[in-house]
Each structure stands twice: as C-alpha cells, then as structure tokens.
N, C-alpha and C positions, 0 to 999 in steps of 0.2 A: 378569616380573622384568627390570627395566632394569639396564643396566651404566653405571657412571661411571668415568672414569679420573682419577687424581690429577694435581695439578700440584705440582711441587717448586720451592720457592724456595730459592736459595742464600744463605748468610750471606756477607756481604762481609768478608773478613779484612783488617783495616786495614793490617797490616804488608806483606802480599803483594799486596793488591788483586786477588785472584782468587777465584773461587767453586768450591766443592767439592760442595755438596749434591746437585746433579743428577747428579754422577758416582757418588755412593753409591747413590742410588735413582732409577731412570729412570722407571719406570711401574708402576702397580698398577691393576687393574680391580676395581671394587666391584659387587656384585650383592646386593640385599636381597630377602628372601623372608619375608613378602609385601611388595609395593610397590604401593600405599601400606601403611604399617603399620596394624595393627588393635588396638583395645582390646577385651579380653575379661576379665571378672572384675575390673574396675577396674585392670587392669595392661596394660602393653604389652610384648610379647616382641619382641626384636630379634635377627634372624639376618642376618649379613652374610658373604657369601663373598668373600674377597679372593684374586685370582689374580695371581701374579707371573710374567710371561713370562720366558723364558730370558734370562740375563744382565741381569736388571732390578735386582738388588740386589747390591751389593758384598759380597765374601766376608767382609769385616771390619766391615760396617756393621750398625747396629741402628736400628729405627724404633719409637718409642712412639706409638701411635695413641690419640686421645681422641675418641670420638663424643659429640655433644651433640644433645639433642632438646628444642627449646624452651629453657626455662630450666634443664633438667636435664642435668647432665654424667653420662655413663655411665662404666662402669669402663674404665680405660686398659688396653691390651694391647700386648705387645711382639713384634715380628717381627725376626729377625736373619739375617745371612748365615751361611754354613756354618762360618766360622772366627772369628766374633765370640764374645767371652766374655760370660758372664752367662746369665740364663734367658730363654727366649723360644722361640717356634716358629721352627725353623731352615728356611731355604729354600736349596736347592742353586743355585749360581751358574749353571751351564750348563743344567741341566734346568728351572730355575724350580720352581714349586710353588703350593700353595694353602693357605689357612687359613680356618677358619670361626669367626666370632666370635658369641657369644650373650650376651645380657643381658636382664634383666627388671626393669622399673621401674614404680612406681605411676603411674597416669595423672594428668596435670594438665591443666587447661583449656587452657593455651597450646599443648598438643600437637595440638589439633584441626586447625589450619591452619598448620602449620609444616613444616619439613623436617629430616631427619636429616643432620647435618653432621659431617664428620670432619676433624680437624686432627691434627698430629703433629710430633714432633721427630726429627731424624736425627742419629745419633751415629756417631763412629768412635772406638773405644776408649771413654774416659770423656768425650771432648770433643764438645760440640754443634757440628754442622757445617751444619745447615740445617733447614728445617721444611717440613712438608706444608701447602700452601695450603688454607684452609678450602674443603671440597668438599661440595656438596649431593649426597648419594648416593641418597636416596629421599624420598618424600613421607610425611607423617603428617597426620592419623591418622583412620582410619575408626572412628567411635564409635556405630555403629548400635545396639548393645545398649542404649544410653541412651535409646532411643525407648520402652523398656518403660513401660507404664502402671503406676504404683505405686498401684493401686486394688484392694487385697485385698478379699475378700468376707467379711462377717461373717455369722454364723449366728444365726437366731432359734430359741430353744428351742420345740419344738412344744407345742401344747395337746392335751389329751385330751378335748376337747369332743365330745359325742355329742348330736345334735339329738333323736333318738328313743331313749329309754332304757327297756329292758325292766324292768318292776317287777312286784311281786306283793303281795297282801294276804291274810292268813290268818284263817279262821274255824274254830272247833272245835266239834264236837258230841260230848258225852260220853254214854256208855251205861251201863245197869245191867249187872251181872255176868251174862255168858252171853247177853245179849240184843242185838238189832240194830234194835229199833224206836226211832224218834226220838220222844222225849217232848215234849209240848207246852211244858213248862217250858224246854226247850232252844231251842225256836223263839222264845222271848221273851228269850233271853239277850243280853247286850250285843254280843258279836261278831257274832251273826246280824243284830241291828239295824244294826250298823255296816256289814255287808256290803250290806244293802238301801240304806242311805244312800249308800254308795259308788256302787252301780249307778245310783241316781237322779241323783247328781252327774255320772256319766259320760254320761248322756243329754244333759246340757246343756253339757258341756265338750268342744269339738272337739279338744282336745289329749290327751284320754284315749281310748284305743282298747282295749277288752277283747278279748283274743285267745283265751281259753279257760280251762277250769277243770280242775285236777288234784285228784281226791279219793282220799285214801289211808286205808284202814281199818286199825285196829290192835287187837290183843288183848293183855291182860295175861298174864304168863308163869306162869299156874297153870291146871291142867286139862290135858286131852289135847291134844297138839300138832296133830293133824289137825283136831280140832273148832275149835281156835283159828284155824287157817288159814282154814277155811270162814267162821268168824264174822267175821274181819277183812274178807273179801270182801263178806259181807252188809252190813257196816257201811259199806263204800265205796258200795254200791248205794243204801242208804237215805240216806246223806249227800248223794249227788248228787240224789236225788229231793227232799230238803229244799231244796237249793240252787236247784232249778228253781222251786220255789214262791216262793222269795225273789225270783228274777229276774222271775217273773211279776208279783208285787206291785210291783216297781220299774218294770215295763213296759220292761225292757231287752231289746233284741232278741237279745242274746247270753246264753245260759244257760237258755233255756226249752226246749231240745231235748236229748234224750239224747246226740246226736252232738256236742254242745258239750263233753262231759266225757270225761276220761281217768281210768279207774278202776284202782285197784290195791289188793289185799289183801296186807298186809305180814306177816301172821302175828303171832307173839308179839314184842312190841317190847322187846327187851333193851337196845337203845341208849337208848330213852326211859327204861327202868327205871333204868339207871345215871345218866342225867342228872337225873332227879327225885330219886333217892336222894342224890346228892352235893349237890343244892341244898337238901335238907331240913335244917333247923336244930334240930329237936326230938328226933330219934332219938339215942339214946346212941351216942357216936362209936365205941366199941369194937364195938358190935353192927353199926354201919354198915360198919366195915372188914371184919368177918367176912363179911357178906353180899357185899361187893365181891370178896373173895377167892374165894368160891364161884362167883360169876359169871365170874371170870377163869380159874379153874382147871378147872372142870367143864364139859366141852363137850357131854355128853349131856343133852338137855333134861329127860328124865324123872328122871334121877339128880339133876340140878341142882335141880329143884323139890322132890324129896324131902328133900334136904339143907336147903333153906330151911324146909320144913315142920318139920323136926326141931329148928329153933331155938325153937319154941314161941311165947313171948311176942313175940319179934322178928318172927316171921312174921305174927302177929296185927296188929302195928303196920303192917306192909307192906300187909296186906289192907285195912286201914281207911284208910290215909293216902296210899299210893303207888299201888297198883294201880288205884284208880278213875280216876286221871289218865291211865292208859294205855289205858283202854277208850274209844276215841274214833274219830272220822273227821275228818281234816283237809281242809278245803276251801281250796285255794290258787287264788285268782283271779289270773290272769296278764293283764297289760295293758302297753301301750306308752304312755309319756308323752312328748309332743312338747314340747320346750323353746321358748325365745324364738325368734322369727324374727330374721333379720338386722336388719330395721328396728326391731324392738322392742329388741334389744340396744343398737343405736346410740343410740336415744332414752333408754333407761334408764341408759346409761353417763353421760348428762348430767344426768338428773333424779333417778334412784333407783339409784345405783351399788351401794348396800348390798344391793339385792335380787339382785345377781348374784354367783355363786360364782367361784372362781378360774378354772376352765376356761372359763367364759363370758366373763370379762374378757379372758383371753389370746386367745380366738377373736375377740372383738369388736374388739380393737385391730388385728388383722390385716385387718379389713374396711375400714379407712381407708387411703387413699393419701396423704393429707396428713400429713406427718411430725409436725406439731404436735399433731394430733388423736391420732395413733398413740401419741405420747409421753404425752399426757394420760391415756389409758386404761391404758397400762402402768404409769404412776406410781400410779394408783389401786390396781392389783393389787399393786405393790410395797409401798405403805403398809399394805394389809390383810393381805398374805401375805409378809412380809419373810423368813420362814424358807425359802421355796421359791426355789431358785437361779434358776429360770426368769424370775422377775419382774425382778430387778436386771440379769440378762443382757440381757433384751430392752429394758429402758430404755437400757442401754449401747449396744445395737445401733442404736437410733434416733439417739442422740447421735453415734455414729460417722458415720452417714450425714448428719448435720447438720454434720460436720466439727468437732465439739467433742471433740477427742481426749483432753484431760486429764480431762474429766468422764466420758467413755466408759470410759477406762481404770480409773477408780476404781470404776465400777459392775461392770466385768468382774471386778475383784479381789474385790469384795464377793460376787459370785455364786460365785466359786470358793472363797471362804472359807466360805460357807454350806454348800457341798457341792462337792467336786472334780468337775468336769464338762467334757466335751469341747467344749461350746459356748463357754464362757468362755475355755478355753485357745486355741481357734482365734482367738477375737476379740482376746485379748491379743496373740497373734502378729501379727494384722493391724495393731494399733496399733504394734507394734515395727517392722514394715515401714515404716510411714509415718514413724516416728522415725529410721529409718536403721540400726537395730540388727538386722542379718540373723542374727547368731549366736543372739541370744535368741529371735528369731522362730522360727528353725529348731528350737530345743529345745522350744518350746511346740507347734509343729505335729507333732513326733514323738510327743506325748502326746495329740493331739487327735483320734485315730481316723482313719477312712478315708473320711469324707464327701467328696463331690465338691468342696465349697467348700474343704476343707483341701488337697486335691490341687491345686486351682487356685492357692491361695496359695503352696504349695510351688513351683509352676511359676514364679511371679514371682521367687522367690529363685534358682531354677535359672538363669534368664536372667542375673540379676545376678552369679552365680558363674561363668558361662561354661559351664554344663553343659546344652547345648542339646538333646541327645537326651532327657534326663530332663524338660526343660521341655516338650517336645512331648508326652510321655506324660502328665505331670501336668496340663497345661493342657487336654489333650484330654478330661479327665473332665467338663468343662463344655461348653456349646454353643460354636459357633464364636465367636472373639473376636479383637480386634486383637493381644493378647499371643500367642495361639496362632499367628497368621500370622507374627508377628515371630520366634517360636521356630523355625518351619518354615524361614524365610529363613536364620536364623543356623545352622541345622543342615544347610544345603546344599540345601534343597528350595525354591528360589525359585519354581518353577512352581506350587506349591500356594497361593501367597499370594493371588492374585486370587480364587480360589474361596472361600477361608476368609473373606477380607474381605467378599466378596459375600453371604455367609450370616450375617454378624455385624451388630451394631448400628452398626458403622463403615462400612457399605456406602456411605453418602453423606457421610462426614465428611472433613474436611481431612486428618487424620492417616492415615485409611485410604487416601486417594488418594496421599499422600506415600509410604507404605510400598509401595504398588503401583509407584510410580515407581522406588524403590530396587530392587525385585524385577526390574523391566524392565531396569534398568541391568546387573544381574548376569546377565541373559540376552541382553545386547548388542542390545536392542530400543529404538533411539533414538526411534522414533515413539511407542511406549508411554510412554517416559520423559517426553517432551514433553507428551503429552495428559494424563497423570496429574498432572504438575507444574502444568499450567495449572489443572486442577480444584482442586488443593490450595491454590494461591495465590489463586484466586478466592474460596475460602471462608475463608482465613486468610492475610492478606498477609505474616505473619512467615515463612512458608515460602520466600519469595523469597530473603531473606538467608541462610537456613539452607542452601538448595540451592546457593547460590553458593560456599559454603566446604566443602560436604559432599564428602569425598573419594570417596564412592560414585560421583559423577558426573565424576570427574577426567578420564576418558577423553574427555569431550565438552566440556571447558572452552573449547576454541577453536572449537567448532562454532557457526556463526552462529545457527542456530535456538535452540539451547540458551542461548547467550550472550544473545540478545535477550530471552529469557524471564526470566532471573534478574538482569539488570543494570538 
C-alpha cells in the first residue's frame, strides 16, 4: 500500500494578488488498498485512506475531493476543519485525523492501464479559495479474473445400449387331466417345432448363445392339493425330457443334458387360472365375475374348489375350456443375443440406418470423433425418434461444439419441450454463458442437477461473480483445468497453480504459461515470472503486449530483464 501526498494550488485573488489555498490545506497523505486496484465481479472497489497531519487543515476550511478512474468520475466527498459549516468528515486542527473513502464502480476497459487520480476544491465558508492539484494516488487495474475461459461443458444424454441382451423364448406342453406323460401330438405342436428351429438357428448364429432352460410344471386347481403339487413336479420333469429330445434333434450342444435344466413344480396355477378366465370371451360375464370373487375371497384351496364345483354348469365350462390350458409344462429357453459390433453399427449408420434402433443410433454416434459424422448419426436418431428428448439434445450438443450457438439453442429448447430434462437445462445454461447472460445461466444450472459438468459450469460463473472459493469447489468436480488453476489463484492459493496447470490440458499452452507467470508474480518469484512469460510469448506473441500493461507485473516494470522481455 503506497502513500501519495497532495499538492495544493492557490487561486490568485485579483484584487489582493496573494494566495490562500495552501494556507487552508497544507498536506494530505493518500493510501489505496489494494494498490494497484483490482476488478472482481465486473466491478472495482476503491478504498482510500486519507491522513491529515496535525495543523494540516484550517479550522474553517473545507475540501471537496473528486477521484477519477480512467473516464469514470467517482463520487465526490467532503472533508472539513473543525469549525467549518456544512456536512463533511471533520478533522481536528491540532491533532489531525484520518478519513476512509470507499466507492464501487463498474469496470470499464480504460481502467486496465490507468491510475486513480484525485482532484479537489478548497473552500473557506462559501468561497472557493484553491484547488487540489490532480494527484495520481494508485495504479489500476488488475483484471486477472477476465482470464477465465468461457468454455462451458455441454452434456450428452446417455444411451441405454446393451451389446449383449438376455432374452428367452417359450414353448408349452399341455397334458391330460391328472397325467404327466408327454403325448406324441404335443411333440408335433408348433411351439415345439419352433423351439427346434430356434436351436438349429443358434448353431449357425454366433450372436446367439443359449445359456439354459427353465422348466416349470403347473396343475389345474381341481383335485387334491398335495397330488397336484406332485403332478406339477412330474410335468416339469417330463417337460425337460421332451426338451432334451428336441435339443438332440437340433444337434445343439446346450440342452441335451439334465444339468442344463432348472426344474420347478408350481402346484395349482391360480394366477394362470385368473389370467385365462379374464381373457375368455365366451363365458357369461356374471358367471365369470362370480368365479373371480370366489378366487379372491376364499383362501382355503379345498373350500375354494368346492364353491366352484357348487356353481354346476359354470364349473363344467371351466373344466372343459379353462382348466386344460393350465395342465402344462412351460419350457423357457434362455439365451444371450449379441448386437451389432462397433464396426457394423458405423457401417449400417451409412448404408442401412433403418435397421438400427434408438439406443444403437445414440451409441453409434458416440463412436465418432469427427463432429460432422457424430452430427449425421444424431440427426438420423432425431428424425426417427423426435419424441425422445435425448435425440435433439445431442444434436444440439454437437452444434454447440461446432460453435453454432443459435442452432444449438433451438435444439436444446426442443429437447426440453419434449420432456423437461437436466441435460438440456445444463446445455441451455452453457449457451447463456457464451451469450453473456449469467443470471439466466445460473437459473438453469440450479435446475440442472448435480452432474460434474453442471458444477464446472457453475464454477465459471463463480469466477465471473467474484466468488472464488465457490469456484474452486465447483470447478474441482472435474479434472484439473485452466479455470480451476485461475480460481485457486484468485482465492489466494497461488502456490497450487503450477501443479493444477501441469495436470491439465493447458500444461503446454500459452495461456497456461501466462497464468503460471501471474502466480509467480504473486509469490515474488521474478525468475519464474520471466521463464513462464518467455514460454507464453513464444507460443502466442500477443502475450507480450498483455504482460507489458498487466498490473500483476507492476512491481517489475523497471526491471531490466522483465522490461527487455515485454518491450
């Protein structure tokens, strides 16, 4: 914090030919904190401590001070002697005193390489008697926060693509009442033939891998419960034996051994009974509802069966049309189906995109590093699946990365209109950062969830707003970056900058080297300042002119080594 002392100019009084200004105000010391001034949150705060030595201001004098920063005039303030009339901070004549002046103004470009100047007028009573000569009292203005990279991160909505999908296929064997033998007619049924055809196809298709067979036996809900339980188990066994024969005919390696099968006897199938009953369209509706009520209300199996038998004709209908469907064994063949390879998807996206489903298209687009190809595939997905918010969001994300902001913004809005989602809200916030609307961006990020990309984007705004501790926290959600290093510097942790830059994508960039030079300056390390500036200027010559006027390096403005580097 440097001190400056004012100079007082006397007004020449024409009638008397003598001066009075320097008799009214002899001396004032100015000290700015900080010096040079600093820009934070697009504003510059000015704090000036004015010290009046003893007997430096006449008891009846008053001084109106007017500070100026570049083209901006700050608020005027008044200091007066102890017997002066009017409002102002009073200073005792013998003891002297001090006054602290503060103001805050929006930053303007001409403040970067200017000085804070104070002028003033001296009064006695109502008459102007002299003026304070324009005095440079501190430098302005450090604008290091403006180094922030306004490069927010957009989010791509994830695909749900699974290369290997578990699937199954069902074959059913029906049985006669009370029996568990598989009839020859059942072995010629369509679903058994389909099972054999599937296994034969699996032999030739490397994308199909049969993993096992689940066979469940069922019994209809009439007769003794214990017998039906045993009957359902017997049907599971005979069903698996039938499936082994089918696998043998298909010459499929899986399914020919008992160990390939998981068996279960489920007993009386009341769930299947309800399902078949509700699907039946021929039974009288009132009779059907009566049976359903018995099933729901009566929990005892024997009592439940007796009440159904008491229905007479309705029970006969059940016995002829519903129960036979329940006397069965279900053979569930489980298999994994492997989808397209990466190479196949990339090829089909060009030649047969209609063969690909939504998840495959979203996955395929992400295989491309070329933004034009990525955009092409996402547009196919958007054209075919416009109702899915992910497609237009991801089209917008590519357009954003191509710096086509207006087109990207329209796609993000379309995505969020299709379905409110955190991806589009984050991405719209990113657009608003680029457009310079921090308030709107902040509102959207508040609704965009807690993804690390959202936190990073919030960190950019934190730097712009001057909230550096929050910036460090939010930017730290992502990997090391230039912006994180900048936030650490602004938060008072210059010693962390080199390590953060070294672990970031800016380890060898001009802006990374320049920021390390600033950090070195704040640690009074001239050799590191020079070496890093040399590196920055060698990679980008524009940093020479920037360093020459950057008040971060003001301390070494007259140093021969520094001066030779930037001039």
